[in-house]
C-alpha positions in Angstrom: -11.3 4.8 22.7 -11.9 4.5 19.2 -9.8 5.6 16.6 -11.5 7.9 14.1 -11.6 6.9 10.4 -11.7 8.7 7.1 -12.4 6.5 4.0 -11.2 7.9 0.8 -12.1 5.4 -2.3 -14.1 6.6 -5.9 -15.8 2.9 -6.1 -19.2 4.0 -4.1 -19.9 0.1 -3.5 -16.4 -0.8 -1.8 -16.3 2.9 -0.1 -19.8 2.2 1.7 -19.2 -1.4 2.4 -16.0 -0.9 3.8 -17.6 1.9 6.2 -20.4 -0.8 7.0 -17.9 -3.7 8.1 -15.5 -1.0 9.8 -18.8 0.8 11.8 -19.1 -3.3 13.0 -15.7 -3.0 14.8 -15.8 -1.6 18.3 -12.2 0.1 17.9 -13.2 1.9 14.8 -15.2 4.7 14.1 -15.8 5.9 10.7 -16.7 10.1 10.8 -16.8 10.6 7.4 -16.3 9.5 3.8 -14.9 11.0 0.2 -14.8 9.7 -3.4 -11.4 11.1 -4.8 -8.5 13.6 -3.2 -9.8 17.3 -3.3 -13.3 16.0 -1.8 -11.5 14.5 1.0 -8.8 17.6 1.8 -12.1 20.1 1.6 -13.6 17.7 4.1 -10.9 17.7 6.6 -11.6 21.8 7.2 -15.7 20.7 8.1 -15.0 18.1 10.3 -13.1 16.8 13.4 -10.3 15.5 12.5 -9.6 11.8 11.7 -6.9 10.0 13.5 -5.9 7.9 10.3 -7.4 8.0 6.7 -7.6 5.4 4.4 -6.7 6.9 1.0 -7.1 4.5 -2.7 -4.4 5.3 -5.0 -6.1 5.5 -8.1 -9.2 8.5 -8.0 -10.2 11.1 -10.7 -9.5 14.8 -9.9 -6.8 14.4 -7.2 -5.1 10.8 -6.8 -4.0 8.8 -3.4 -0.2 10.2 -3.8 -1.0 14.0 -4.7 -3.2 13.6 -2.0 -1.7 12.1 0.7 1.4 14.9 0.2 -0.9 17.4 0.7 -2.8 16.0 3.7 1.3 15.6 5.3 2.2 19.5 4.6 -1.2 20.4 6.2 -2.2 17.6 8.9 1.1 16.4 9.6 -0.4 14.4 12.6 -2.9 12.5 10.6 -2.0 8.6 10.1 -2.3 7.7 6.3 -3.1 4.1 5.3 -3.0 3.9 1.2 -5.7 1.0 0.2 -5.6 -0.3 -3.3 -5.5 -3.6 -5.3 -2.0 -2.2 -7.2 0.5 -4.2 -5.9 3.0 -2.3 -7.6 6.9 -1.1 -6.4 6.4 2.1 -7.8 3.3 3.2 -6.4 4.7 2.0 -2.8 7.7 4.1 -3.2 6.0 7.5 -4.3 3.6 7.3 -1.7 5.7 6.5 1.1 7.9 9.0 -0.3 5.3 11.5 0.3 4.1 10.5 3.8 2.1 7.9 3.9 2.5 5.7 7.0 2.3 2.2 5.3 0.0 0.5 2.3 -2.6 -2.4 2.0 -4.1 -4.3 -0.2 -7.7 -4.4 -0.6 -8.1 -7.7 -0.3 -6.9 -7.9 3.4 -8.6 -9.7 5.9 -10.7 -6.7 7.9 -9.3 -8.0 11.4 -5.8 -7.7 9.7 -7.1 -4.5 8.4 -8.5 -3.4 11.9 -4.5 -4.8 13.8 -3.3 -2.3 10.6 -5.0 1.0 11.5 -4.2 0.5 15.2 -0.1 -0.3 14.2 -0.2 2.8 12.4 -1.8 4.9 14.9 1.2 3.5 17.3 3.3 4.9 14.6 4.5 1.6 13.2 5.2 1.0 9.0 2.4 -0.8 7.9 3.6 -2.6 4.9 2.1 -6.4 3.5 5.2 -8.9 3.4 4.6 -9.2 -0.3 4.8 -5.1 -0.6 7.5 -4.7 1.9 9.8 -7.7 0.0 9.4 -5.3 -3.2 10.4 -2.1 -1.7 13.5 -3.9 -0.2 14.0 -4.7 -3.4 14.3 -1.4 -4.5 16.5 0.0 -1.7 18.7 -3.1 -1.9 19.4 -1.7 -5.4 20.7 1.5 -4.3 22.2 1.1 -1.2 24.4 -1.8 -1.2 24.4 -4.4 1.6 26.6 -3.6 4.9 27.8 -7.0 6.5 25.4 -7.2 10.1 27.2 -9.1 12.5 23.6 -10.1 13.9 23.2 -12.5 11.1 26.2 -14.6 12.1 24.2 -15.3 15.3 21.1 -17.0 13.3 21.2 -21.1 13.5 20.6 -22.4 10.0 16.9 -22.8 10.7 17.0 -19.2 11.5 18.5 -18.3 8.6 15.7 -20.8 6.7 12.9 -18.8 8.0 14.6 -15.4 7.8 14.8 -16.3 4.1 11.2 -17.5 4.1 10.3 -14.1 5.4 12.2 -12.5 2.5 10.4 -14.1 0.1 6.6 -13.1 2.1 5.8 -16.7 3.1 3.0 -16.0 6.2 3.8 -17.9 9.3 1.3 -20.7 8.2 3.2 -21.2 4.8 6.5 -21.9 6.9 4.9 -23.7 9.7 3.4 -26.1 6.3 6.7 -26.1 4.8 8.9 -27.0 7.2 6.5 -29.6 9.1 6.4 -28.1 12.5 3.6 -25.8 14.5 2.9 -22.3 14.0 3.5 -21.7 17.3 7.0 -22.8 16.6 7.3 -20.5 14.1 6.5 -17.7 15.9 8.8 -19.1 18.6 11.5 -18.5 15.7 10.7 -15.5 14.5 10.7 -13.8 18.1 14.0 -15.1 18.4 14.9 -13.5 14.6 13.5 -10.3 16.0 15.2 -9.9 19.2 19.1 -11.3 17.3 18.6 -8.9 14.9 17.2 -6.2 16.9 13.7 -5.0 15.3 10.3 -5.5 16.5 8.0 -6.4 13.5 7.9 -8.5 10.7 8.6 -5.1 8.2 11.2 -4.0 9.7 12.7 -7.5 9.2 12.2 -8.2 6.2 13.5 -5.1 5.0 16.8 -5.8 6.7 17.1 -9.1 6.1 16.7 -8.3 2.2 18.9 -5.9 2.2 21.8 -8.2 3.9 21.2 -10.6 0.9 19.0 -13.5 2.2 
C-alpha cells in the first residue's frame, strides 16, 4: 500500500515539481499540497489524513517549526520530515524538539527521498550524515561523553571507518579513501553497528560522536 503524502512548501515550482516526481513512484501517493503551515493545518481538517508530511522550514504566515509543533499536538500519528535547503544546526534542533521525525535537504536524490519516507513511516529517525554530525556536536557540548566498552571492541580499521562516518563520509567516499570496494565498506559498517549496538547510520554517528570520535 502506498504512503499517503502531503507536501508543504511556499515555492510553487519546487512544490509542484516534487509532486510530479513523487507521483511516478509506486510506493508514494501525494494526496495534497499546501503553500504554508496555516494552509496545511486547514487541509488536515478537510482531507484523508496523510501518513507523512514533507514540510519546508521557511514559509510565510506559519513556518515549518511552528507547523510541526501544531501537527504533533493534534495528530501525533502523522510523521513529519523537514524538507529544506538550510543545513543549519539551530533549525535541526528546533524542528526535532517540536516532534519532527527527521530532516532531509532539498538536493537529496529522489530515490533516497523515497527511502527516507519509508524509514520515517517505519518509525526511524531520518537525518542526512552532515546533519547528524552537527546534531551530535551539539549534544556533545551538553552531555559529556561516557566511556563505552563497545568502542574498545572495534578493530583499528573499524575505528578508522567509524571516524569517517562521524565526518559525514558516504560509503563510496570511504571506499575511495581506503582503496577498498563499497561492498567491503558495507561489511565493516555492519560489524560496527553490531558492536556498538545500533542498526542505522544516524544512531551510529550520534553515538560515535558522543564518544569523541
